RONUPA-549194 format. One record per residue (C-alpha): residue number from 1; residue in three letters; x, y, z. Coordinates in Angstrom, 3 decimals, decimal comma, padded with zeros to 6 digits. Layout:
# residues N
<num: NUM | residuo: ALA | xx: X | yy: Y | zz: Z>
...
# end
This chain:
# residues 238
<num: 1 | residuo: MET | xx: 118,301 | yy: 074,172 | zz: 048,603>
<num: 2 | residuo: ARG | xx: 120,034 | yy: 076,092 | zz: 045,826>
<num: 3 | residuo: GLN | xx: 123,832 | yy: 075,992 | zz: 045,787>
<num: 4 | residuo: VAL | xx: 126,440 | yy: 077,346 | zz: 043,393>
<num: 5 | residuo: VAL | xx: 129,829 | yy: 075,652 | zz: 043,324>
<num: 6 | residuo: LEU | xx: 132,211 | yy: 078,455 | zz: 042,406>
<num: 7 | residuo: ASP | xx: 135,819 | yy: 079,045 | zz: 041,432>
<num: 8 | residuo: THR | xx: 137,856 | yy: 082,016 | zz: 040,173>
<num: 9 | residuo: GLU | xx: 141,236 | yy: 082,608 | zz: 038,556>
<num: 10 | residuo: THR | xx: 143,152 | yy: 085,816 | zz: 039,210>
<num: 11 | residuo: THR | xx: 146,152 | yy: 087,880 | zz: 038,113>
<num: 12 | residuo: GLY | xx: 147,929 | yy: 087,154 | zz: 041,403>
<num: 13 | residuo: LEU | xx: 147,485 | yy: 086,347 | zz: 045,061>
<num: 14 | residuo: GLU | xx: 146,790 | yy: 089,644 | zz: 046,837>
<num: 15 | residuo: THR | xx: 144,033 | yy: 092,190 | zz: 046,291>
<num: 16 | residuo: SER | xx: 146,149 | yy: 094,599 | zz: 048,363>
<num: 17 | residuo: GLN | xx: 148,599 | yy: 094,604 | zz: 045,438>
<num: 18 | residuo: GLY | xx: 145,835 | yy: 095,442 | zz: 042,981>
<num: 19 | residuo: HIS | xx: 145,310 | yy: 091,944 | zz: 041,641>
<num: 20 | residuo: ARG | xx: 142,038 | yy: 091,232 | zz: 039,846>
<num: 21 | residuo: ILE | xx: 139,744 | yy: 088,399 | zz: 038,772>
<num: 22 | residuo: ILE | xx: 140,259 | yy: 087,108 | zz: 035,220>
<num: 23 | residuo: GLU | xx: 137,925 | yy: 084,075 | zz: 035,137>
<num: 24 | residuo: ILE | xx: 134,786 | yy: 082,969 | zz: 036,983>
<num: 25 | residuo: GLY | xx: 133,169 | yy: 079,529 | zz: 036,784>
<num: 26 | residuo: GLY | xx: 130,040 | yy: 078,334 | zz: 038,568>
<num: 27 | residuo: VAL | xx: 127,856 | yy: 075,209 | zz: 038,583>
<num: 28 | residuo: GLU | xx: 124,328 | yy: 075,236 | zz: 040,021>
<num: 29 | residuo: LEU | xx: 122,940 | yy: 072,521 | zz: 042,299>
<num: 30 | residuo: GLU | xx: 119,331 | yy: 072,296 | zz: 043,416>
<num: 31 | residuo: ASN | xx: 118,642 | yy: 069,878 | zz: 046,267>
<num: 32 | residuo: ARG | xx: 122,019 | yy: 068,241 | zz: 045,587>
<num: 33 | residuo: ARG | xx: 121,310 | yy: 067,671 | zz: 041,893>
<num: 34 | residuo: LEU | xx: 122,787 | yy: 069,437 | zz: 038,869>
<num: 35 | residuo: THR | xx: 120,323 | yy: 071,773 | zz: 037,195>
<num: 36 | residuo: GLY | xx: 122,359 | yy: 072,164 | zz: 034,003>
<num: 37 | residuo: ARG | xx: 122,835 | yy: 075,896 | zz: 034,650>
<num: 38 | residuo: THR | xx: 126,415 | yy: 077,128 | zz: 034,673>
<num: 39 | residuo: TYR | xx: 128,144 | yy: 080,484 | zz: 034,657>
<num: 40 | residuo: HIS | xx: 131,455 | yy: 081,015 | zz: 032,897>
<num: 41 | residuo: GLN | xx: 133,130 | yy: 084,310 | zz: 032,116>
<num: 42 | residuo: TYR | xx: 136,618 | yy: 085,532 | zz: 031,263>
<num: 43 | residuo: VAL | xx: 137,351 | yy: 089,068 | zz: 032,461>
<num: 44 | residuo: ARG | xx: 139,863 | yy: 091,658 | zz: 031,229>
<num: 45 | residuo: PRO | xx: 141,672 | yy: 092,739 | zz: 034,404>
<num: 46 | residuo: GLU | xx: 143,111 | yy: 096,070 | zz: 033,230>
<num: 47 | residuo: ARG | xx: 146,479 | yy: 095,144 | zz: 034,701>
<num: 48 | residuo: GLU | xx: 149,327 | yy: 092,700 | zz: 034,103>
<num: 49 | residuo: ILE | xx: 149,125 | yy: 089,025 | zz: 035,086>
<num: 50 | residuo: ASP | xx: 151,879 | yy: 087,777 | zz: 037,390>
<num: 51 | residuo: ALA | xx: 154,128 | yy: 085,166 | zz: 035,776>
<num: 52 | residuo: GLY | xx: 153,532 | yy: 082,745 | zz: 038,647>
<num: 53 | residuo: ALA | xx: 149,761 | yy: 083,021 | zz: 038,299>
<num: 54 | residuo: GLN | xx: 149,951 | yy: 082,510 | zz: 034,540>
<num: 55 | residuo: GLU | xx: 151,897 | yy: 079,288 | zz: 035,077>
<num: 56 | residuo: VAL | xx: 148,989 | yy: 077,991 | zz: 037,192>
<num: 57 | residuo: HIS | xx: 146,063 | yy: 078,834 | zz: 034,903>
<num: 58 | residuo: GLY | xx: 147,701 | yy: 079,464 | zz: 031,522>
<num: 59 | residuo: ILE | xx: 145,572 | yy: 082,547 | zz: 030,779>
<num: 60 | residuo: THR | xx: 147,478 | yy: 085,240 | zz: 028,902>
<num: 61 | residuo: GLN | xx: 147,111 | yy: 088,980 | zz: 028,551>
<num: 62 | residuo: ASP | xx: 146,550 | yy: 088,631 | zz: 024,798>
<num: 63 | residuo: PHE | xx: 143,732 | yy: 086,139 | zz: 025,320>
<num: 64 | residuo: LEU | xx: 141,911 | yy: 088,547 | zz: 027,651>
<num: 65 | residuo: ALA | xx: 142,395 | yy: 091,612 | zz: 025,420>
<num: 66 | residuo: ASP | xx: 138,884 | yy: 091,453 | zz: 023,916>
<num: 67 | residuo: LYS | xx: 137,065 | yy: 090,226 | zz: 027,039>
<num: 68 | residuo: PRO | xx: 134,687 | yy: 092,444 | zz: 029,085>
<num: 69 | residuo: ILE | xx: 135,817 | yy: 094,147 | zz: 032,262>
<num: 70 | residuo: PHE | xx: 134,214 | yy: 093,041 | zz: 035,545>
<num: 71 | residuo: ALA | xx: 131,847 | yy: 096,026 | zz: 035,676>
<num: 72 | residuo: GLU | xx: 130,267 | yy: 094,849 | zz: 032,414>
<num: 73 | residuo: VAL | xx: 129,446 | yy: 091,361 | zz: 033,716>
<num: 74 | residuo: ALA | xx: 128,805 | yy: 092,135 | zz: 037,393>
<num: 75 | residuo: ASP | xx: 124,999 | yy: 092,261 | zz: 037,148>
<num: 76 | residuo: GLU | xx: 124,727 | yy: 088,935 | zz: 035,332>
<num: 77 | residuo: PHE | xx: 127,151 | yy: 087,291 | zz: 037,749>
<num: 78 | residuo: LEU | xx: 125,313 | yy: 088,626 | zz: 040,789>
<num: 79 | residuo: GLN | xx: 121,991 | yy: 087,385 | zz: 039,413>
<num: 80 | residuo: PHE | xx: 123,483 | yy: 083,900 | zz: 039,086>
<num: 81 | residuo: ILE | xx: 124,751 | yy: 083,674 | zz: 042,663>
<num: 82 | residuo: ASP | xx: 122,144 | yy: 085,801 | zz: 044,474>
<num: 83 | residuo: GLY | xx: 120,344 | yy: 083,877 | zz: 047,230>
<num: 84 | residuo: ALA | xx: 122,411 | yy: 080,709 | zz: 046,811>
<num: 85 | residuo: GLU | xx: 124,809 | yy: 078,969 | zz: 049,143>
<num: 86 | residuo: LEU | xx: 128,242 | yy: 079,256 | zz: 047,561>
<num: 87 | residuo: VAL | xx: 130,480 | yy: 076,178 | zz: 047,819>
<num: 88 | residuo: ILE | xx: 134,077 | yy: 077,336 | zz: 047,360>
<num: 89 | residuo: HIS | xx: 137,414 | yy: 075,610 | zz: 048,024>
<num: 90 | residuo: ASN | xx: 139,425 | yy: 077,985 | zz: 050,228>
<num: 91 | residuo: ALA | xx: 136,504 | yy: 080,409 | zz: 050,211>
<num: 92 | residuo: SER | xx: 138,328 | yy: 083,341 | zz: 051,834>
<num: 93 | residuo: PHE | xx: 140,514 | yy: 083,714 | zz: 048,741>
<num: 94 | residuo: ASP | xx: 137,753 | yy: 083,783 | zz: 046,112>
<num: 95 | residuo: VAL | xx: 135,304 | yy: 085,739 | zz: 048,262>
<num: 96 | residuo: GLY | xx: 138,020 | yy: 088,292 | zz: 049,039>
<num: 97 | residuo: PHE | xx: 138,601 | yy: 088,867 | zz: 045,336>
<num: 98 | residuo: ILE | xx: 134,878 | yy: 089,089 | zz: 044,522>
<num: 99 | residuo: ASP | xx: 134,365 | yy: 091,541 | zz: 047,394>
<num: 100 | residuo: HIS | xx: 137,283 | yy: 093,559 | zz: 046,031>
<num: 101 | residuo: GLU | xx: 135,675 | yy: 093,676 | zz: 042,582>
<num: 102 | residuo: PHE | xx: 132,276 | yy: 094,605 | zz: 044,056>
<num: 103 | residuo: GLY | xx: 133,922 | yy: 097,409 | zz: 046,030>
<num: 104 | residuo: MET | xx: 135,309 | yy: 098,953 | zz: 042,835>
<num: 105 | residuo: LEU | xx: 131,874 | yy: 099,221 | zz: 041,209>
<num: 106 | residuo: LYS | xx: 129,628 | yy: 102,249 | zz: 041,255>
<num: 107 | residuo: GLY | xx: 126,736 | yy: 101,941 | zz: 043,687>
<num: 108 | residuo: ASP | xx: 126,464 | yy: 100,066 | zz: 046,953>
<num: 109 | residuo: ILE | xx: 126,433 | yy: 096,390 | zz: 045,955>
<num: 110 | residuo: GLY | xx: 127,834 | yy: 095,303 | zz: 049,287>
<num: 111 | residuo: LYS | xx: 129,774 | yy: 092,114 | zz: 049,843>
<num: 112 | residuo: VAL | xx: 129,226 | yy: 088,493 | zz: 048,805>
<num: 113 | residuo: ALA | xx: 127,948 | yy: 087,646 | zz: 052,291>
<num: 114 | residuo: ASP | xx: 125,151 | yy: 090,202 | zz: 051,823>
<num: 115 | residuo: HIS | xx: 123,767 | yy: 088,110 | zz: 048,964>
<num: 116 | residuo: CYS | xx: 124,822 | yy: 084,509 | zz: 049,658>
<num: 117 | residuo: ARG | xx: 125,627 | yy: 081,975 | zz: 052,323>
<num: 118 | residuo: ILE | xx: 129,191 | yy: 080,687 | zz: 052,042>
<num: 119 | residuo: LEU | xx: 130,453 | yy: 077,143 | zz: 052,619>
<num: 120 | residuo: ASP | xx: 134,211 | yy: 076,549 | zz: 052,551>
<num: 121 | residuo: SER | xx: 134,738 | yy: 073,048 | zz: 051,150>
<num: 122 | residuo: LEU | xx: 138,425 | yy: 073,154 | zz: 052,162>
<num: 123 | residuo: ALA | xx: 137,487 | yy: 073,640 | zz: 055,820>
<num: 124 | residuo: LEU | xx: 134,912 | yy: 070,863 | zz: 055,423>
<num: 125 | residuo: ALA | xx: 137,544 | yy: 068,539 | zz: 053,934>
<num: 126 | residuo: ARG | xx: 140,082 | yy: 069,337 | zz: 056,666>
<num: 127 | residuo: ASN | xx: 137,498 | yy: 068,513 | zz: 059,322>
<num: 128 | residuo: LYS | xx: 136,584 | yy: 065,244 | zz: 057,588>
<num: 129 | residuo: HIS | xx: 140,150 | yy: 064,248 | zz: 056,698>
<num: 130 | residuo: PRO | xx: 142,440 | yy: 065,791 | zz: 059,348>
<num: 131 | residuo: GLY | xx: 146,156 | yy: 065,552 | zz: 058,711>
<num: 132 | residuo: GLN | xx: 145,705 | yy: 064,622 | zz: 055,044>
<num: 133 | residuo: LYS | xx: 146,153 | yy: 066,539 | zz: 051,811>
<num: 134 | residuo: ASN | xx: 142,906 | yy: 068,289 | zz: 050,926>
<num: 135 | residuo: SER | xx: 143,691 | yy: 070,078 | zz: 047,693>
<num: 136 | residuo: LEU | xx: 141,171 | yy: 069,600 | zz: 044,893>
<num: 137 | residuo: ASP | xx: 143,493 | yy: 067,131 | zz: 043,160>
<num: 138 | residuo: ALA | xx: 143,984 | yy: 065,155 | zz: 046,381>
<num: 139 | residuo: LEU | xx: 140,233 | yy: 065,006 | zz: 047,000>
<num: 140 | residuo: CYS | xx: 139,566 | yy: 063,896 | zz: 043,419>
<num: 141 | residuo: LYS | xx: 142,001 | yy: 061,036 | zz: 043,960>
<num: 142 | residuo: ARG | xx: 140,487 | yy: 060,134 | zz: 047,350>
<num: 143 | residuo: TYR | xx: 136,952 | yy: 060,018 | zz: 045,962>
<num: 144 | residuo: GLU | xx: 137,961 | yy: 058,383 | zz: 042,658>
<num: 145 | residuo: ILE | xx: 136,897 | yy: 061,331 | zz: 040,516>
<num: 146 | residuo: ASP | xx: 138,559 | yy: 061,593 | zz: 037,112>
<num: 147 | residuo: ASN | xx: 140,519 | yy: 064,848 | zz: 036,908>
<num: 148 | residuo: SER | xx: 142,839 | yy: 063,729 | zz: 034,121>
<num: 149 | residuo: GLY | xx: 141,803 | yy: 066,734 | zz: 032,000>
<num: 150 | residuo: ARG | xx: 143,050 | yy: 069,192 | zz: 034,617>
<num: 151 | residuo: ASP | xx: 146,498 | yy: 070,035 | zz: 033,256>
<num: 152 | residuo: LEU | xx: 145,995 | yy: 073,690 | zz: 034,230>
<num: 153 | residuo: HIS | xx: 143,606 | yy: 075,361 | zz: 036,643>
<num: 154 | residuo: GLY | xx: 140,407 | yy: 076,574 | zz: 034,984>
<num: 155 | residuo: ALA | xx: 137,482 | yy: 078,131 | zz: 036,832>
<num: 156 | residuo: LEU | xx: 134,628 | yy: 076,190 | zz: 035,218>
<num: 157 | residuo: LEU | xx: 136,429 | yy: 072,826 | zz: 035,136>
<num: 158 | residuo: ASP | xx: 137,496 | yy: 073,256 | zz: 038,760>
<num: 159 | residuo: ALA | xx: 133,926 | yy: 074,166 | zz: 039,748>
<num: 160 | residuo: GLU | xx: 132,629 | yy: 071,031 | zz: 038,006>
<num: 161 | residuo: LEU | xx: 135,215 | yy: 068,845 | zz: 039,739>
<num: 162 | residuo: LEU | xx: 134,513 | yy: 070,501 | zz: 043,095>
<num: 163 | residuo: ALA | xx: 130,791 | yy: 069,809 | zz: 042,649>
<num: 164 | residuo: LEU | xx: 131,607 | yy: 066,097 | zz: 042,294>
<num: 165 | residuo: VAL | xx: 133,941 | yy: 066,192 | zz: 045,284>
<num: 166 | residuo: TYR | xx: 131,434 | yy: 068,068 | zz: 047,435>
<num: 167 | residuo: LEU | xx: 128,600 | yy: 065,633 | zz: 046,672>
<num: 168 | residuo: ALA | xx: 130,822 | yy: 062,624 | zz: 047,341>
<num: 169 | residuo: MET | xx: 132,269 | yy: 064,136 | zz: 050,514>
<num: 170 | residuo: THR | xx: 128,888 | yy: 065,060 | zz: 052,000>
<num: 171 | residuo: GLY | xx: 126,742 | yy: 062,205 | zz: 050,715>
<num: 172 | residuo: GLY | xx: 128,906 | yy: 059,129 | zz: 050,997>
<num: 173 | residuo: GLN | xx: 131,998 | yy: 057,891 | zz: 049,188>
<num: 174 | residuo: VAL | xx: 130,814 | yy: 056,763 | zz: 045,778>
<num: 175 | residuo: ASN | xx: 132,419 | yy: 056,279 | zz: 042,387>
<num: 176 | residuo: LEU | xx: 131,261 | yy: 059,235 | zz: 040,327>
<num: 177 | residuo: GLY | xx: 132,231 | yy: 060,035 | zz: 036,740>
<num: 178 | residuo: LEU | xx: 132,203 | yy: 063,610 | zz: 035,434>
<num: 179 | residuo: SER | xx: 129,439 | yy: 063,989 | zz: 032,869>
<num: 180 | residuo: ASN | xx: 128,648 | yy: 066,673 | zz: 030,342>
<num: 181 | residuo: ASN | xx: 125,000 | yy: 065,638 | zz: 030,558>
<num: 182 | residuo: SER | xx: 123,442 | yy: 067,034 | zz: 033,687>
<num: 183 | residuo: GLY | xx: 119,973 | yy: 065,714 | zz: 033,035>
<num: 184 | residuo: ASN | xx: 120,415 | yy: 062,098 | zz: 034,049>
<num: 185 | residuo: ASP | xx: 120,054 | yy: 060,359 | zz: 037,408>
<num: 186 | residuo: ASP | xx: 122,412 | yy: 060,065 | zz: 040,384>
<num: 187 | residuo: ASN | xx: 122,875 | yy: 063,780 | zz: 041,068>
<num: 188 | residuo: GLY | xx: 123,156 | yy: 064,443 | zz: 037,341>
<num: 189 | residuo: PHE | xx: 126,280 | yy: 062,361 | zz: 036,827>
<num: 190 | residuo: GLU | xx: 126,682 | yy: 059,359 | zz: 034,584>
<num: 191 | residuo: GLY | xx: 126,645 | yy: 055,807 | zz: 035,805>
<num: 192 | residuo: LEU | xx: 127,719 | yy: 054,418 | zz: 039,112>
<num: 193 | residuo: VAL | xx: 129,518 | yy: 051,612 | zz: 037,334>
<num: 194 | residuo: SER | xx: 129,244 | yy: 048,890 | zz: 039,962>
<num: 195 | residuo: HIS | xx: 125,815 | yy: 049,942 | zz: 041,235>
<num: 196 | residuo: ARG | xx: 122,206 | yy: 049,549 | zz: 040,131>
<num: 197 | residuo: PRO | xx: 119,945 | yy: 052,596 | zz: 040,820>
<num: 198 | residuo: ILE | xx: 116,282 | yy: 051,943 | zz: 041,638>
<num: 199 | residuo: GLU | xx: 113,267 | yy: 054,117 | zz: 042,474>
<num: 200 | residuo: ARG | xx: 111,282 | yy: 053,710 | zz: 045,681>
<num: 201 | residuo: GLN | xx: 108,599 | yy: 056,137 | zz: 046,872>
<num: 202 | residuo: GLY | xx: 110,074 | yy: 058,920 | zz: 044,764>
<num: 203 | residuo: LEU | xx: 113,564 | yy: 058,579 | zz: 046,258>
<num: 204 | residuo: ASN | xx: 116,753 | yy: 057,345 | zz: 044,595>
<num: 205 | residuo: PHE | xx: 118,306 | yy: 054,240 | zz: 046,154>
<num: 206 | residuo: VAL | xx: 121,362 | yy: 052,257 | zz: 045,123>
<num: 207 | residuo: LEU | xx: 121,690 | yy: 048,486 | zz: 045,431>
<num: 208 | residuo: THR | xx: 125,191 | yy: 047,027 | zz: 045,437>
<num: 209 | residuo: ASP | xx: 125,932 | yy: 043,360 | zz: 044,802>
<num: 210 | residuo: VAL | xx: 127,800 | yy: 041,888 | zz: 047,791>
<num: 211 | residuo: THR | xx: 130,299 | yy: 039,075 | zz: 047,369>
<num: 212 | residuo: GLU | xx: 130,450 | yy: 036,044 | zz: 049,671>
<num: 213 | residuo: GLU | xx: 133,886 | yy: 037,214 | zz: 050,820>
<num: 214 | residuo: GLU | xx: 132,439 | yy: 040,582 | zz: 051,847>
<num: 215 | residuo: LEU | xx: 129,558 | yy: 038,869 | zz: 053,681>
<num: 216 | residuo: SER | xx: 131,992 | yy: 036,628 | zz: 055,545>
<num: 217 | residuo: SER | xx: 134,101 | yy: 039,600 | zz: 056,561>
<num: 218 | residuo: HIS | xx: 130,986 | yy: 041,470 | zz: 057,723>
<num: 219 | residuo: ARG | xx: 129,807 | yy: 038,498 | zz: 059,820>
<num: 220 | residuo: ALA | xx: 133,219 | yy: 038,215 | zz: 061,510>
<num: 221 | residuo: TYR | xx: 133,256 | yy: 041,948 | zz: 062,303>
<num: 222 | residuo: ILE | xx: 129,729 | yy: 041,881 | zz: 063,714>
<num: 223 | residuo: SER | xx: 130,535 | yy: 038,822 | zz: 065,843>
<num: 224 | residuo: LYS | xx: 133,606 | yy: 040,519 | zz: 067,323>
<num: 225 | residuo: LEU | xx: 131,713 | yy: 043,751 | zz: 067,928>
<num: 226 | residuo: LYS | xx: 128,881 | yy: 041,891 | zz: 069,660>
<num: 227 | residuo: GLU | xx: 131,377 | yy: 040,204 | zz: 072,003>
<num: 228 | residuo: GLU | xx: 132,904 | yy: 043,557 | zz: 072,915>
<num: 229 | residuo: THR | xx: 129,767 | yy: 045,663 | zz: 073,276>
<num: 230 | residuo: GLY | xx: 126,910 | yy: 043,185 | zz: 073,654>
<num: 231 | residuo: LYS | xx: 124,839 | yy: 045,098 | zz: 071,088>
<num: 232 | residuo: VAL | xx: 125,094 | yy: 046,011 | zz: 067,400>
<num: 233 | residuo: VAL | xx: 122,846 | yy: 047,897 | zz: 065,001>
<num: 234 | residuo: TRP | xx: 124,230 | yy: 046,490 | zz: 061,710>
<num: 235 | residuo: GLU | xx: 123,067 | yy: 042,904 | zz: 062,193>
<num: 236 | residuo: PHE | xx: 120,705 | yy: 041,614 | zz: 059,527>
<num: 237 | residuo: ASP | xx: 118,763 | yy: 038,520 | zz: 058,503>
<num: 238 | residuo: GLU | xx: 120,053 | yy: 036,803 | zz: 055,365>
# end
């Protein structure tokens, strides 16, 4: 399955007030592994950036002065996302802005949903962690993902971090480190520090060394569970 983890930065919060996209970042996953393909583009919005928005992402009007307008990059962007499942944190916001940009183009491009499936990772996180903070920073902390370089919001960096969060959230809580090299093992991320990856029948497995204290705790839990239910599925021969 092809997925694109996507993020945007904008001039403000509401398309109804004429706000526009100023940055797009995307990271491609194929069967839950990084392909090494990314999309990153700054966009000249042809309008002022709200002061509050600029405080969040740090992108200035002067910086965008020589960047292309959305119409000039729309085809390349659409080619990158077409046919993929988009993984977006608070998807209604980003999709609303992309739909707004598509609607301003000549021709009938349609909406994002006409070209892609959409998965809202914020809704996924809220379902998995009800009553807890589920911002990208909070999820990075929960899944032990290093986001120390995220002083300001940036579309490509946030997409890379969200890719790590999404894989950890949907495939088990593991200690992942953000890597610039997307050609290695373990979903394209560098080492699982306390784990030893092995190959078996073409699949990736991870063996973890278990301490005697952990074994003792497991035995006690299984014994208690067996007393209460009469049956367990986690019992094993040592």
